[in-house]
Structure formats: C-alpha cells, structure tokens
C-alpha positions as CSV (number, residue, x, y, z in Angstrom):
1,R,10.8,-22.1,3.8
2,S,12.5,-19.4,2.0
3,L,13.4,-19.3,-1.8
4,W,15.6,-16.7,-1.8
5,G,18.8,-17.2,-3.9
6,K,17.3,-20.4,-5.1
7,T,15.8,-19.1,-8.3
8,K,17.8,-19.0,-11.7
9,S,16.8,-15.5,-12.8
10,R,19.5,-15.4,-16.0
11,D,17.9,-18.5,-17.1
12,T,14.2,-17.6,-16.8
13,K,12.0,-14.9,-18.0
14,P,9.5,-12.7,-16.4
15,T,6.1,-14.5,-15.2
16,W,4.4,-11.1,-16.0
17,E,5.1,-7.5,-16.9
18,F,3.5,-3.9,-16.1
19,D,4.5,-1.0,-17.4
20,C,5.0,2.0,-15.0
21,P,7.8,4.4,-15.8
22,K,6.7,7.0,-13.4
23,S,6.4,4.8,-10.5
24,A,7.3,6.7,-7.2
25,A,6.6,3.7,-4.9
26,L,6.4,-0.1,-4.7
27,A,5.2,-2.6,-2.1
28,V,5.2,-6.3,-2.5
29,C,2.6,-8.2,-0.2
30,P,1.8,-12.1,-0.2
31,N,-1.0,-11.7,-2.9
32,A,-0.2,-8.4,-4.5
33,V,2.3,-6.0,-5.9
34,V,0.9,-2.2,-5.1
35,V,2.4,0.5,-7.5
36,A,2.0,4.2,-6.9
37,T,2.4,6.8,-9.8
38,P,2.1,10.6,-9.6
39,S,-1.5,10.1,-10.4
40,E,-2.7,6.8,-9.2
41,V,-2.3,3.7,-7.0
42,T,-2.7,0.2,-8.6
43,A,-2.9,-3.3,-7.0
44,L,-1.5,-6.1,-8.9
45,N,-2.3,-9.8,-8.5
46,I,1.0,-11.0,-7.9
47,K,0.5,-14.7,-9.5
48,D,-0.5,-12.9,-13.2
49,G,0.0,-9.0,-13.0
50,S,-3.6,-8.6,-13.6
51,V,-5.0,-5.4,-12.0
52,L,-7.1,-6.5,-8.7
53,W,-7.9,-2.5,-8.1
54,K,-7.1,0.9,-9.1
55,E,-7.4,4.7,-7.3
56,T,-6.9,8.0,-8.8
57,L,-4.6,9.9,-6.3
58,P,-5.3,14.0,-5.8
59,A,-1.9,14.5,-5.6
60,A,1.7,12.8,-6.5
61,P,2.6,10.3,-3.8
62,V,6.0,11.3,-2.1
63,P,8.9,9.1,-3.0
64,W,8.6,5.5,-1.4
65,G,5.5,6.9,0.5
66,L,3.5,3.8,0.3
67,A,3.2,0.9,3.1
68,V,0.8,-2.0,3.5
69,N,0.0,-3.2,6.9
70,R,-0.7,-6.9,7.4
71,E,-4.5,-6.6,7.3
72,G,-4.0,-5.3,3.6
73,K,-4.4,-1.5,4.0
74,V,-2.8,0.4,1.7
75,I,-1.4,3.7,3.2
76,V,-0.1,6.4,0.6
77,T,1.8,9.7,1.8
78,L,0.9,12.6,-0.8
79,E,3.2,15.7,-1.6
80,G,1.5,18.6,0.7
81,G,1.4,16.0,3.5
82,R,-2.2,14.3,2.9
83,V,-2.1,10.6,3.9
84,L,-4.7,8.1,2.2
85,C,-5.9,4.7,3.5
86,F,-7.3,2.2,1.0
87,G,-8.7,-1.2,2.0
C-alpha cells in the first residue's frame, strides 16, 4: 500500500534532520538513507536519523555515483574511476 501523496507535508515537521551541505549522492532504502559526501559515506537509520555506519572515502564520489542493491550492499563510484562496495 502506497502512502505517496497522502502525507500533509505543509502541516508536518520533519521526523529528523541530518546536516550534509556537501552531499554528492543519496540513496533511500527501506531501513536506511545513505549519503555520500566528498570525504565519506554515511548510512542513517530511516526511522530516527541515527548513524548506522560511516566510512571514509579515498576520493570524492562522482555526482549521484551511489547505489544500493537489494542485499543492502552500498556501491560508490569515485572520481578517477574507482568503485567501492560496502556491506
């Protein structure tokens, strides 16, 4: 059952916030939100925004160079052509 369009976004406050002004990529999963910045990739609990895990990146990710497969593995494509897989 989809809840798309059934929320009253104008009348509700955010459940949680995460400051990521330099984010380069984002992926939303059933249990997490994954954010890549120029120096790290962070997985956040989708329910409360708490950090599930964080890894330093050896190079910046390409814009939108982030994917999560159905097994929950996080794949990040970096500038220079390197690809990393976490999970």
